[in-house]
N, CA, C and O atoms as a CHARMM CRD file, in Angstrom:
* protein
*
  360
    1    1 MET  N    160.20200  41.15900-200.29500 PROA 1      0.00000
    2    1 MET  CA   160.70100  41.16000-198.93700 PROA 1      0.00000
    3    1 MET  C    161.12400  39.74300-198.57900 PROA 1      0.00000
    4    1 MET  O    160.43500  38.77600-198.90500 PROA 1      0.00000
    5    2 SER  N    162.26200  39.63100-197.90700 PROA 2      0.00000
    6    2 SER  CA   162.69800  38.33500-197.42200 PROA 2      0.00000
    7    2 SER  C    163.69700  38.55500-196.30500 PROA 2      0.00000
    8    2 SER  O    164.28300  39.63200-196.19300 PROA 2      0.00000
    9    3 GLY  N    163.89200  37.55800-195.49300 PROA 3      0.00000
   10    3 GLY  CA   164.87000  37.64700-194.43700 PROA 3      0.00000
   11    3 GLY  C    164.28000  38.10500-193.11300 PROA 3      0.00000
   12    3 GLY  O    163.21600  38.72100-193.05800 PROA 3      0.00000
   13    4 ALA  N    165.00500  37.78400-192.05200 PROA 4      0.00000
   14    4 ALA  CA   164.54400  38.06400-190.69100 PROA 4      0.00000
   15    4 ALA  C    164.42400  39.55500-190.40100 PROA 4      0.00000
   16    4 ALA  O    163.47200  39.97500-189.74400 PROA 4      0.00000
   17    5 VAL  N    165.36100  40.35400-190.87100 PROA 5      0.00000
   18    5 VAL  CA   165.32100  41.79300-190.60200 PROA 5      0.00000
   19    5 VAL  C    164.12800  42.42300-191.31400 PROA 5      0.00000
   20    5 VAL  O    163.42100  43.23900-190.72300 PROA 5      0.00000
   21    6 ALA  N    163.89800  42.06400-192.55000 PROA 6      0.00000
   22    6 ALA  CA   162.76600  42.60000-193.30400 PROA 6      0.00000
   23    6 ALA  C    161.44500  42.21700-192.63100 PROA 6      0.00000
   24    6 ALA  O    160.53400  43.04100-192.54500 PROA 6      0.00000
   25    7 GLU  N    161.33900  40.99600-192.16100 PROA 7      0.00000
   26    7 GLU  CA   160.12800  40.54400-191.47300 PROA 7      0.00000
   27    7 GLU  C    159.92800  41.32400-190.17700 PROA 7      0.00000
   28    7 GLU  O    158.80300  41.70400-189.85000 PROA 7      0.00000
   29    8 GLU  N    161.00400  41.56300-189.43900 PROA 8      0.00000
   30    8 GLU  CA   160.91200  42.34100-188.20800 PROA 8      0.00000
   31    8 GLU  C    160.47500  43.78000-188.50900 PROA 8      0.00000
   32    8 GLU  O    159.66100  44.34900-187.78200 PROA 8      0.00000
   33    9 MET  N    161.01400  44.35900-189.57200 PROA 9      0.00000
   34    9 MET  CA   160.60300  45.71000-189.96200 PROA 9      0.00000
   35    9 MET  C    159.11200  45.74300-190.28600 PROA 9      0.00000
   36    9 MET  O    158.41200  46.67600-189.89000 PROA 9      0.00000
   37   10 GLN  N    158.62800  44.74400-190.99500 PROA 10     0.00000
   38   10 GLN  CA   157.21500  44.68400-191.35000 PROA 10     0.00000
   39   10 GLN  C    156.34500  44.64100-190.09900 PROA 10     0.00000
   40   10 GLN  O    155.34500  45.35400-190.02100 PROA 10     0.00000
   41   11 ILE  N    156.70300  43.82900-189.13600 PROA 11     0.00000
   42   11 ILE  CA   155.93400  43.71500-187.89500 PROA 11     0.00000
   43   11 ILE  C    155.92900  45.04000-187.14400 PROA 11     0.00000
   44   11 ILE  O    154.87400  45.51500-186.72400 PROA 11     0.00000
   45   12 LEU  N    157.10800  45.63700-186.97300 PROA 12     0.00000
   46   12 LEU  CA   157.20800  46.89400-186.22000 PROA 12     0.00000
   47   12 LEU  C    156.41400  48.01600-186.88000 PROA 12     0.00000
   48   12 LEU  O    155.71900  48.76700-186.19500 PROA 12     0.00000
   49   13 LEU  N    156.50800  48.13700-188.19000 PROA 13     0.00000
   50   13 LEU  CA   155.80600  49.21100-188.88800 PROA 13     0.00000
   51   13 LEU  C    154.30200  48.98100-188.91200 PROA 13     0.00000
   52   13 LEU  O    153.52900  49.93600-188.83300 PROA 13     0.00000
   53   14 THR  N    153.88600  47.74700-189.01800 PROA 14     0.00000
   54   14 THR  CA   152.46000  47.42100-188.98400 PROA 14     0.00000
   55   14 THR  C    151.87300  47.75600-187.61800 PROA 14     0.00000
   56   14 THR  O    150.78900  48.33200-187.52800 PROA 14     0.00000
   57   15 GLU  N    152.58600  47.39600-186.55900 PROA 15     0.00000
   58   15 GLU  CA   152.11400  47.69400-185.20500 PROA 15     0.00000
   59   15 GLU  C    152.07900  49.19700-184.93500 PROA 15     0.00000
   60   15 GLU  O    151.15900  49.68400-184.27700 PROA 15     0.00000
   61   16 ALA  N    153.05400  49.92600-185.42600 PROA 16     0.00000
   62   16 ALA  CA   153.16100  51.35900-185.14000 PROA 16     0.00000
   63   16 ALA  C    152.18400  52.20700-185.94200 PROA 16     0.00000
   64   16 ALA  O    151.67800  53.20700-185.43300 PROA 16     0.00000
   65   17 PHE  N    151.90800  51.82600-187.19300 PROA 17     0.00000
   66   17 PHE  CA   151.16200  52.72300-188.07900 PROA 17     0.00000
   67   17 PHE  C    149.89800  52.13300-188.71300 PROA 17     0.00000
   68   17 PHE  O    149.13200  52.88000-189.32300 PROA 17     0.00000
   69   18 ALA  N    149.65400  50.85200-188.59700 PROA 18     0.00000
   70   18 ALA  CA   148.51300  50.20300-189.25800 PROA 18     0.00000
   71   18 ALA  C    148.40800  50.68200-190.71200 PROA 18     0.00000
   72   18 ALA  O    147.37800  51.22400-191.11300 PROA 18     0.00000
   73   19 PRO  N    149.45200  50.48600-191.48500 PROA 19     0.00000
   74   19 PRO  CA   149.48400  51.04300-192.85100 PROA 19     0.00000
   75   19 PRO  C    148.45600  50.41600-193.78800 PROA 19     0.00000
   76   19 PRO  O    148.09000  49.24800-193.65900 PROA 19     0.00000
   77   20 THR  N    148.00700  51.23300-194.73100 PROA 20     0.00000
   78   20 THR  CA   147.13600  50.73100-195.78800 PROA 20     0.00000
   79   20 THR  C    147.98200  50.13200-196.91000 PROA 20     0.00000
   80   20 THR  O    147.48700  49.34100-197.71400 PROA 20     0.00000
   81   21 ARG  N    149.24700  50.51100-196.96000 PROA 21     0.00000
   82   21 ARG  CA   150.20400  49.95100-197.91500 PROA 21     0.00000
   83   21 ARG  C    151.56000  49.88700-197.23300 PROA 21     0.00000
   84   21 ARG  O    151.99500  50.85300-196.60500 PROA 21     0.00000
   85   22 LEU  N    152.21600  48.76400-197.35700 PROA 22     0.00000
   86   22 LEU  CA   153.56900  48.62100-196.82400 PROA 22     0.00000
   87   22 LEU  C    154.34500  47.69900-197.74700 PROA 22     0.00000
   88   22 LEU  O    153.98000  46.54200-197.95500 PROA 22     0.00000
   89   23 GLU  N    155.41500  48.23700-198.29200 PROA 23     0.00000
   90   23 GLU  CA   156.28900  47.45400-199.16800 PROA 23     0.00000
   91   23 GLU  C    157.72300  47.66800-198.69700 PROA 23     0.00000
   92   23 GLU  O    158.20100  48.79900-198.61300 PROA 23     0.00000
   93   24 ILE  N    158.38800  46.58400-198.39800 PROA 24     0.00000
   94   24 ILE  CA   159.78000  46.63400-197.95900 PROA 24     0.00000
   95   24 ILE  C    160.61000  45.93800-199.03000 PROA 24     0.00000
   96   24 ILE  O    160.46100  44.74100-199.27900 PROA 24     0.00000
   97   25 ILE  N    161.48100  46.71200-199.65400 PROA 25     0.00000
   98   25 ILE  CA   162.28600  46.20000-200.76300 PROA 25     0.00000
   99   25 ILE  C    163.72800  46.06000-200.29800 PROA 25     0.00000
  100   25 ILE  O    164.32600  47.01300-199.79600 PROA 25     0.00000
  101   26 ASN  N    164.27100  44.88100-200.46700 PROA 26     0.00000
  102   26 ASN  CA   165.66000  44.63200-200.09900 PROA 26     0.00000
  103   26 ASN  C    166.55600  45.04700-201.27000 PROA 26     0.00000
  104   26 ASN  O    166.57100  44.40400-202.31900 PROA 26     0.00000
  105   27 ASP  N    167.29500  46.12800-201.06500 PROA 27     0.00000
  106   27 ASP  CA   168.20000  46.65400-202.08800 PROA 27     0.00000
  107   27 ASP  C    169.64800  46.20600-201.88800 PROA 27     0.00000
  108   27 ASP  O    170.54400  46.70300-202.56900 PROA 27     0.00000
  109   28 SER  N    169.88200  45.30000-200.98700 PROA 28     0.00000
  110   28 SER  CA   171.24100  44.93000-200.59600 PROA 28     0.00000
  111   28 SER  C    172.09100  44.44500-201.75300 PROA 28     0.00000
  112   28 SER  O    173.28400  44.74500-201.80800 PROA 28     0.00000
  113   29 ALA  N    171.50800  43.70500-202.67300 PROA 29     0.00000
  114   29 ALA  CA   172.28100  43.17200-203.80700 PROA 29     0.00000
  115   29 ALA  C    172.87300  44.29600-204.65500 PROA 29     0.00000
  116   29 ALA  O    173.93600  44.12800-205.25200 PROA 29     0.00000
  117   30 LYS  N    172.19300  45.43500-204.70900 PROA 30     0.00000
  118   30 LYS  CA   172.68900  46.58100-205.47600 PROA 30     0.00000
  119   30 LYS  C    173.91900  47.21200-204.82700 PROA 30     0.00000
  120   30 LYS  O    174.65400  47.96100-205.47100 PROA 30     0.00000
  121   31 HSD  N    174.13400  46.90600-203.55700 PROA 31     0.00000
  122   31 HSD  CA   175.22100  47.53300-202.79800 PROA 31     0.00000
  123   31 HSD  C    176.30800  46.53800-202.40200 PROA 31     0.00000
  124   31 HSD  O    177.15100  46.83900-201.55700 PROA 31     0.00000
  125   32 SER  N    176.28900  45.37900-202.99800 PROA 32     0.00000
  126   32 SER  CA   177.27900  44.34600-202.70000 PROA 32     0.00000
  127   32 SER  C    178.69200  44.88300-202.90800 PROA 32     0.00000
  128   32 SER  O    179.01900  45.40500-203.97400 PROA 32     0.00000
  129   33 GLY  N    179.51200  44.74900-201.89200 PROA 33     0.00000
  130   33 GLY  CA   180.88800  45.20800-201.96700 PROA 33     0.00000
  131   33 GLY  C    181.07400  46.67000-201.62600 PROA 33     0.00000
  132   33 GLY  O    182.20700  47.14000-201.52600 PROA 33     0.00000
  133   34 HSD  N    179.98300  47.40100-201.44400 PROA 34     0.00000
  134   34 HSD  CA   180.06300  48.82100-201.08400 PROA 34     0.00000
  135   34 HSD  C    180.16700  48.98900-199.57700 PROA 34     0.00000
  136   34 HSD  O    179.97400  48.03800-198.81900 PROA 34     0.00000
  137   35 MET  N    180.47000  50.19600-199.15500 PROA 35     0.00000
  138   35 MET  CA   180.51800  50.50100-197.73900 PROA 35     0.00000
  139   35 MET  C    179.15500  50.17900-197.11300 PROA 35     0.00000
  140   35 MET  O    178.11400  50.52300-197.67400 PROA 35     0.00000
  141   36 GLY  N    179.16700  49.53800-195.98300 PROA 36     0.00000
  142   36 GLY  CA   177.93700  49.19100-195.29100 PROA 36     0.00000
  143   36 GLY  C    177.42600  47.80500-195.61400 PROA 36     0.00000
  144   36 GLY  O    176.54300  47.30000-194.92100 PROA 36     0.00000
  145   37 ASP  N    177.95800  47.17500-196.65000 PROA 37     0.00000
  146   37 ASP  CA   177.56400  45.81400-196.99000 PROA 37     0.00000
  147   37 ASP  C    178.26400  44.87100-196.02100 PROA 37     0.00000
  148   37 ASP  O    179.48000  44.68900-196.08400 PROA 37     0.00000
  149   38 ASP  N    177.48600  44.27400-195.12600 PROA 38     0.00000
  150   38 ASP  CA   178.06400  43.38600-194.11700 PROA 38     0.00000
  151   38 ASP  C    178.02600  41.92100-194.53200 PROA 38     0.00000
  152   38 ASP  O    178.40900  41.04300-193.75800 PROA 38     0.00000
  153   39 GLY  N    177.56500  41.65600-195.75500 PROA 39     0.00000
  154   39 GLY  CA   177.51600  40.28400-196.24700 PROA 39     0.00000
  155   39 GLY  C    176.27500  39.51900-195.81200 PROA 39     0.00000
  156   39 GLY  O    176.09600  38.36500-196.20100 PROA 39     0.00000
  157   40 SER  N    175.40900  40.14700-195.00700 PROA 40     0.00000
  158   40 SER  CA   174.21500  39.46500-194.50700 PROA 40     0.00000
  159   40 SER  C    173.11700  39.36600-195.55600 PROA 40     0.00000
  160   40 SER  O    172.21400  38.53800-195.44100 PROA 40     0.00000
  161   41 GLY  N    173.19500  40.21500-196.58300 PROA 41     0.00000
  162   41 GLY  CA   172.13400  40.27100-197.57000 PROA 41     0.00000
  163   41 GLY  C    170.96300  41.11400-197.10900 PROA 41     0.00000
  164   41 GLY  O    169.93700  41.17900-197.78700 PROA 41     0.00000
  165   42 GLU  N    171.10700  41.76400-195.95300 PROA 42     0.00000
  166   42 GLU  CA   170.06500  42.63100-195.40900 PROA 42     0.00000
  167   42 GLU  C    170.69200  43.90300-194.84700 PROA 42     0.00000
  168   42 GLU  O    170.59800  44.18600-193.65300 PROA 42     0.00000
  169   43 SER  N    171.32600  44.65300-195.72400 PROA 43     0.00000
  170   43 SER  CA   172.01900  45.86800-195.28200 PROA 43     0.00000
  171   43 SER  C    171.40700  47.15300-195.82200 PROA 43     0.00000
  172   43 SER  O    171.63700  48.22300-195.25800 PROA 43     0.00000
  173   44 HSD  N    170.63300  47.07400-196.90100 PROA 44     0.00000
  174   44 HSD  CA   170.05000  48.25400-197.55000 PROA 44     0.00000
  175   44 HSD  C    168.59300  47.96000-197.94000 PROA 44     0.00000
  176   44 HSD  O    168.30700  46.93300-198.55400 PROA 44     0.00000
  177   45 PHE  N    167.68100  48.86400-197.58100 PROA 45     0.00000
  178   45 PHE  CA   166.26500  48.66200-197.87100 PROA 45     0.00000
  179   45 PHE  C    165.61200  49.95300-198.34600 PROA 45     0.00000
  180   45 PHE  O    166.07900  51.05200-198.04600 PROA 45     0.00000
  181   46 THR  N    164.52600  49.79700-199.09000 PROA 46     0.00000
  182   46 THR  CA   163.61800  50.88600-199.40700 PROA 46     0.00000
  183   46 THR  C    162.26900  50.51100-198.81500 PROA 46     0.00000
  184   46 THR  O    161.78800  49.39200-198.99300 PROA 46     0.00000
  185   47 ILE  N    161.66500  51.45900-198.10700 PROA 47     0.00000
  186   47 ILE  CA   160.36000  51.23300-197.49200 PROA 47     0.00000
  187   47 ILE  C    159.35500  52.19600-198.10400 PROA 47     0.00000
  188   47 ILE  O    159.55600  53.41100-198.09200 PROA 47     0.00000
  189   48 HSD  N    158.27300  51.64400-198.63800 PROA 48     0.00000
  190   48 HSD  CA   157.13100  52.42900-199.09900 PROA 48     0.00000
  191   48 HSD  C    156.02400  52.15900-198.08400 PROA 48     0.00000
  192   48 HSD  O    155.56400  51.02400-197.94900 PROA 48     0.00000
  193   49 ILE  N    155.59900  53.19100-197.37600 PROA 49     0.00000
  194   49 ILE  CA   154.56300  53.01600-196.36300 PROA 49     0.00000
  195   49 ILE  C    153.52700  54.12100-196.51100 PROA 49     0.00000
  196   49 ILE  O    153.86000  55.29700-196.65900 PROA 49     0.00000
  197   50 GLU  N    152.27800  53.71700-196.46700 PROA 50     0.00000
  198   50 GLU  CA   151.15700  54.64000-196.57400 PROA 50     0.00000
  199   50 GLU  C    150.27300  54.40800-195.35000 PROA 50     0.00000
  200   50 GLU  O    149.82200  53.28700-195.11000 PROA 50     0.00000
  201   51 ALA  N    150.02500  55.47000-194.57500 PROA 51     0.00000
  202   51 ALA  CA   149.22700  55.32100-193.36600 PROA 51     0.00000
  203   51 ALA  C    148.53800  56.63200-193.00600 PROA 51     0.00000
  204   51 ALA  O    149.09200  57.71400-193.19800 PROA 51     0.00000
  205   52 ALA  N    147.32800  56.51800-192.48600 PROA 52     0.00000
  206   52 ALA  CA   146.58600  57.69400-192.04000 PROA 52     0.00000
  207   52 ALA  C    147.31500  58.40400-190.90700 PROA 52     0.00000
  208   52 ALA  O    147.14800  59.60900-190.72300 PROA 52     0.00000
  209   53 ALA  N    148.11400  57.67800-190.15400 PROA 53     0.00000
  210   53 ALA  CA   148.85900  58.25500-189.03000 PROA 53     0.00000
  211   53 ALA  C    149.80700  59.37000-189.46500 PROA 53     0.00000
  212   53 ALA  O    150.22700  60.17700-188.63600 PROA 53     0.00000
  213   54 PHE  N    150.14400  59.42400-190.73600 PROA 54     0.00000
  214   54 PHE  CA   151.06500  60.44200-191.24500 PROA 54     0.00000
  215   54 PHE  C    150.36800  61.74000-191.66700 PROA 54     0.00000
  216   54 PHE  O    151.03200  62.68500-192.09300 PROA 54     0.00000
  217   55 ALA  N    149.05100  61.79400-191.55300 PROA 55     0.00000
  218   55 ALA  CA   148.26500  62.90200-192.10400 PROA 55     0.00000
  219   55 ALA  C    148.71000  64.28300-191.63000 PROA 55     0.00000
  220   55 ALA  O    148.75800  65.21200-192.43700 PROA 55     0.00000
  221   56 GLU  N    149.02800  64.44300-190.38900 PROA 56     0.00000
  222   56 GLU  CA   149.37200  65.76200-189.85400 PROA 56     0.00000
  223   56 GLU  C    150.88500  65.97200-189.74300 PROA 56     0.00000
  224   56 GLU  O    151.33000  66.92900-189.10900 PROA 56     0.00000
  225   57 MET  N    151.66700  65.09600-190.34700 PROA 57     0.00000
  226   57 MET  CA   153.12800  65.16000-190.23900 PROA 57     0.00000
  227   57 MET  C    153.76400  65.72000-191.50200 PROA 57     0.00000
  228   57 MET  O    153.25700  65.52300-192.60600 PROA 57     0.00000
  229   58 THR  N    154.87200  66.41600-191.33000 PROA 58     0.00000
  230   58 THR  CA   155.68000  66.82600-192.46800 PROA 58     0.00000
  231   58 THR  C    156.41800  65.60900-193.00400 PROA 58     0.00000
  232   58 THR  O    156.44900  64.56000-192.36000 PROA 58     0.00000
  233   59 ARG  N    157.00200  65.74900-194.16800 PROA 59     0.00000
  234   59 ARG  CA   157.77900  64.64400-194.75300 PROA 59     0.00000
  235   59 ARG  C    158.89800  64.21200-193.81000 PROA 59     0.00000
  236   59 ARG  O    159.12400  63.01700-193.62000 PROA 59     0.00000
  237   60 LEU  N    159.59200  65.17100-193.22400 PROA 60     0.00000
  238   60 LEU  CA   160.67700  64.85700-192.29800 PROA 60     0.00000
  239   60 LEU  C    160.15200  64.16600-191.04900 PROA 60     0.00000
  240   60 LEU  O    160.76000  63.21000-190.56800 PROA 60     0.00000
  241   61 ALA  N    159.03800  64.63500-190.52100 PROA 61     0.00000
  242   61 ALA  CA   158.45100  64.01100-189.32800 PROA 61     0.00000
  243   61 ALA  C    158.02900  62.57400-189.61700 PROA 61     0.00000
  244   61 ALA  O    158.16200  61.70500-188.75500 PROA 61     0.00000
  245   62 ARG  N    157.52900  62.32100-190.80500 PROA 62     0.00000
  246   62 ARG  CA   157.15200  60.95300-191.18300 PROA 62     0.00000
  247   62 ARG  C    158.37100  60.04600-191.18900 PROA 62     0.00000
  248   62 ARG  O    158.32900  58.93700-190.65700 PROA 62     0.00000
  249   63 GLN  N    159.45600  60.51800-191.78900 PROA 63     0.00000
  250   63 GLN  CA   160.67700  59.71300-191.84300 PROA 63     0.00000
  251   63 GLN  C    161.21600  59.45100-190.44300 PROA 63     0.00000
  252   63 GLN  O    161.63600  58.33600-190.13200 PROA 63     0.00000
  253   64 ARG  N    161.20200  60.47200-189.60800 PROA 64     0.00000
  254   64 ARG  CA   161.67000  60.29300-188.22900 PROA 64     0.00000
  255   64 ARG  C    160.79500  59.29400-187.47400 PROA 64     0.00000
  256   64 ARG  O    161.30700  58.48500-186.70000 PROA 64     0.00000
  257   65 ALA  N    159.48500  59.34400-187.69100 PROA 65     0.00000
  258   65 ALA  CA   158.57600  58.41300-187.02300 PROA 65     0.00000
  259   65 ALA  C    158.85300  56.97700-187.44800 PROA 65     0.00000
  260   65 ALA  O    158.83600  56.06800-186.61700 PROA 65     0.00000
  261   66 VAL  N    159.10700  56.76900-188.73300 PROA 66     0.00000
  262   66 VAL  CA   159.42200  55.42400-189.22500 PROA 66     0.00000
  263   66 VAL  C    160.72800  54.93100-188.61400 PROA 66     0.00000
  264   66 VAL  O    160.80600  53.79200-188.15300 PROA 66     0.00000
  265   67 ILE  N    161.74500  55.77100-188.60700 PROA 67     0.00000
  266   67 ILE  CA   163.03600  55.37900-188.03100 PROA 67     0.00000
  267   67 ILE  C    162.88100  55.05300-186.54800 PROA 67     0.00000
  268   67 ILE  O    163.45300  54.07700-186.06300 PROA 67     0.00000
  269   68 THR  N    162.11100  55.86400-185.82900 PROA 68     0.00000
  270   68 THR  CA   161.87900  55.60500-184.40600 PROA 68     0.00000
  271   68 THR  C    161.17100  54.26900-184.21000 PROA 68     0.00000
  272   68 THR  O    161.53200  53.50300-183.31600 PROA 68     0.00000
  273   69 ALA  N    160.17600  53.98500-185.03100 PROA 69     0.00000
  274   69 ALA  CA   159.43600  52.72500-184.92100 PROA 69     0.00000
  275   69 ALA  C    160.33000  51.51700-185.17600 PROA 69     0.00000
  276   69 ALA  O    160.08200  50.43700-184.64000 PROA 69     0.00000
  277   70 LEU  N    161.36900  51.69300-185.99300 PROA 70     0.00000
  278   70 LEU  CA   162.27700  50.57900-186.31300 PROA 70     0.00000
  279   70 LEU  C    163.31400  50.31700-185.22900 PROA 70     0.00000
  280   70 LEU  O    164.06300  49.34400-185.31400 PROA 70     0.00000
  281   71 GLY  N    163.36800  51.16700-184.21800 PROA 71     0.00000
  282   71 GLY  CA   164.26800  50.94000-183.08700 PROA 71     0.00000
  283   71 GLY  C    165.72700  50.86000-183.50500 PROA 71     0.00000
  284   71 GLY  O    166.22700  51.72900-184.21900 PROA 71     0.00000
  285   72 ASP  N    166.40500  49.81400-183.05400 PROA 72     0.00000
  286   72 ASP  CA   167.84900  49.68400-183.29000 PROA 72     0.00000
  287   72 ASP  C    168.19900  49.12800-184.66700 PROA 72     0.00000
  288   72 ASP  O    169.37500  48.91700-184.96400 PROA 72     0.00000
  289   73 ILE  N    167.21000  48.89200-185.49900 PROA 73     0.00000
  290   73 ILE  CA   167.49500  48.29700-186.81000 PROA 73     0.00000
  291   73 ILE  C    168.31100  49.25000-187.67600 PROA 73     0.00000
  292   73 ILE  O    169.35300  48.87200-188.21000 PROA 73     0.00000
  293   74 VAL  N    167.83500  50.48500-187.81300 PROA 74     0.00000
  294   74 VAL  CA   168.52000  51.46300-188.66600 PROA 74     0.00000
  295   74 VAL  C    169.77300  51.97500-187.96400 PROA 74     0.00000
  296   74 VAL  O    169.71300  52.47500-186.84000 PROA 74     0.00000
  297   75 GLY  N    170.89100  51.84300-188.63600 PROA 75     0.00000
  298   75 GLY  CA   172.15000  52.33800-188.08700 PROA 75     0.00000
  299   75 GLY  C    172.94300  51.30700-187.31200 PROA 75     0.00000
  300   75 GLY  O    174.15900  51.43200-187.16800 PROA 75     0.00000
  301   76 GLN  N    172.26400  50.29300-186.81400 PROA 76     0.00000
  302   76 GLN  CA   172.98200  49.25900-186.07900 PROA 76     0.00000
  303   76 GLN  C    172.96900  47.92100-186.81500 PROA 76     0.00000
  304   76 GLN  O    174.00200  47.26400-186.93800 PROA 76     0.00000
  305   77 ARG  N    171.79900  47.52400-187.30000 PROA 77     0.00000
  306   77 ARG  CA   171.71200  46.24500-188.01000 PROA 77     0.00000
  307   77 ARG  C    171.53700  46.41300-189.50600 PROA 77     0.00000
  308   77 ARG  O    171.79600  45.48600-190.27400 PROA 77     0.00000
  309   78 VAL  N    171.09900  47.58900-189.92100 PROA 78     0.00000
  310   78 VAL  CA   170.91600  47.90300-191.33600 PROA 78     0.00000
  311   78 VAL  C    171.68200  49.18200-191.62100 PROA 78     0.00000
  312   78 VAL  O    171.58000  50.15200-190.86900 PROA 78     0.00000
  313   79 HSD  N    172.43800  49.18900-192.68600 PROA 79     0.00000
  314   79 HSD  CA   173.27300  50.34900-193.01800 PROA 79     0.00000
  315   79 HSD  C    172.45900  51.51800-193.55300 PROA 79     0.00000
  316   79 HSD  O    172.70700  52.66400-193.17900 PROA 79     0.00000
  317   80 ALA  N    171.48700  51.24500-194.42700 PROA 80     0.00000
  318   80 ALA  CA   170.75600  52.33600-195.06300 PROA 80     0.00000
  319   80 ALA  C    169.31000  51.94900-195.33800 PROA 80     0.00000
  320   80 ALA  O    169.00500  50.82000-195.72100 PROA 80     0.00000
  321   81 VAL  N    168.41500  52.94100-195.12500 PROA 81     0.00000
  322   81 VAL  CA   167.00100  52.75800-195.40600 PROA 81     0.00000
  323   81 VAL  C    166.48500  54.01000-196.12000 PROA 81     0.00000
  324   81 VAL  O    166.61400  55.12500-195.61300 PROA 81     0.00000
  325   82 ALA  N    165.90800  53.81200-197.28400 PROA 82     0.00000
  326   82 ALA  CA   165.23200  54.89700-197.99000 PROA 82     0.00000
  327   82 ALA  C    163.75600  54.79000-197.63200 PROA 82     0.00000
  328   82 ALA  O    163.16300  53.71800-197.75700 PROA 82     0.00000
  329   83 ILE  N    163.15800  55.89400-197.18600 PROA 83     0.00000
  330   83 ILE  CA   161.78100  55.87400-196.70900 PROA 83     0.00000
  331   83 ILE  C    160.91500  56.76600-197.58200 PROA 83     0.00000
  332   83 ILE  O    161.22300  57.93900-197.79600 PROA 83     0.00000
  333   84 LYS  N    159.83700  56.19700-198.07900 PROA 84     0.00000
  334   84 LYS  CA   158.83400  56.93600-198.83100 PROA 84     0.00000
  335   84 LYS  C    157.51600  56.76400-198.08400 PROA 84     0.00000
  336   84 LYS  O    156.80700  55.77600-198.27000 PROA 84     0.00000
  337   85 ALA  N    157.19800  57.75000-197.23000 PROA 85     0.00000
  338   85 ALA  CA   156.00900  57.67400-196.37300 PROA 85     0.00000
  339   85 ALA  C    154.95100  58.64800-196.86900 PROA 85     0.00000
  340   85 ALA  O    155.24700  59.81200-197.13600 PROA 85     0.00000
  341   86 SER  N    153.71700  58.16900-196.99000 PROA 86     0.00000
  342   86 SER  CA   152.64100  59.01500-197.49300 PROA 86     0.00000
  343   86 SER  C    151.33100  58.68700-196.78100 PROA 86     0.00000
  344   86 SER  O    151.23600  57.71900-196.02700 PROA 86     0.00000
  345   87 VAL  N    150.33200  59.51400-197.04100 PROA 87     0.00000
  346   87 VAL  CA   148.98800  59.26500-196.50700 PROA 87     0.00000
  347   87 VAL  C    148.14000  58.66100-197.61600 PROA 87     0.00000
  348   87 VAL  O    148.39800  58.89600-198.79700 PROA 87     0.00000
  349   88 PRO  N    147.12200  57.87700-197.23800 PROA 88     0.00000
  350   88 PRO  CA   146.24000  57.29700-198.26100 PROA 88     0.00000
  351   88 PRO  C    145.48900  58.39000-199.00800 PROA 88     0.00000
  352   88 PRO  O    145.12500  59.40800-198.42000 PROA 88     0.00000
  353   89 GLU  N    145.26100  58.18800-200.27200 PROA 89     0.00000
  354   89 GLU  CA   144.46800  59.14200-201.05300 PROA 89     0.00000
  355   89 GLU  C    143.01400  58.93700-200.72900 PROA 89     0.00000
  356   89 GLU  O    142.56300  57.80700-200.54600 PROA 89     0.00000
  357   90 ALA  N    142.27600  60.02500-200.65800 PROA 90     0.00000
  358   90 ALA  CA   140.85800  59.95300-200.30800 PROA 90     0.00000
  359   90 ALA  C    140.03000  59.41800-201.44000 PROA 90     0.00000
  360   90 ALA  O    138.81200  59.29400-201.30900 PROA 90     0.00000
């Protein structure tokens, strides 16, 4: 993880879900020159998040919750985010 947007995502997701695991991977270099690449170096991310808060949610509900927690980042400041949200193993 690096950059201001990635750091902001980490703060927002930590505050919203108190995750036991959070990994934000900047995939922007893989998309250089593609649609959505704004040249900022922070246009595409993969998020791996594990939190007890997801226990009663479907996979789709988890993804929607993550997107909601990120506010205006997804779709306005970041072109694409792949989300892998899970609950901690017992």
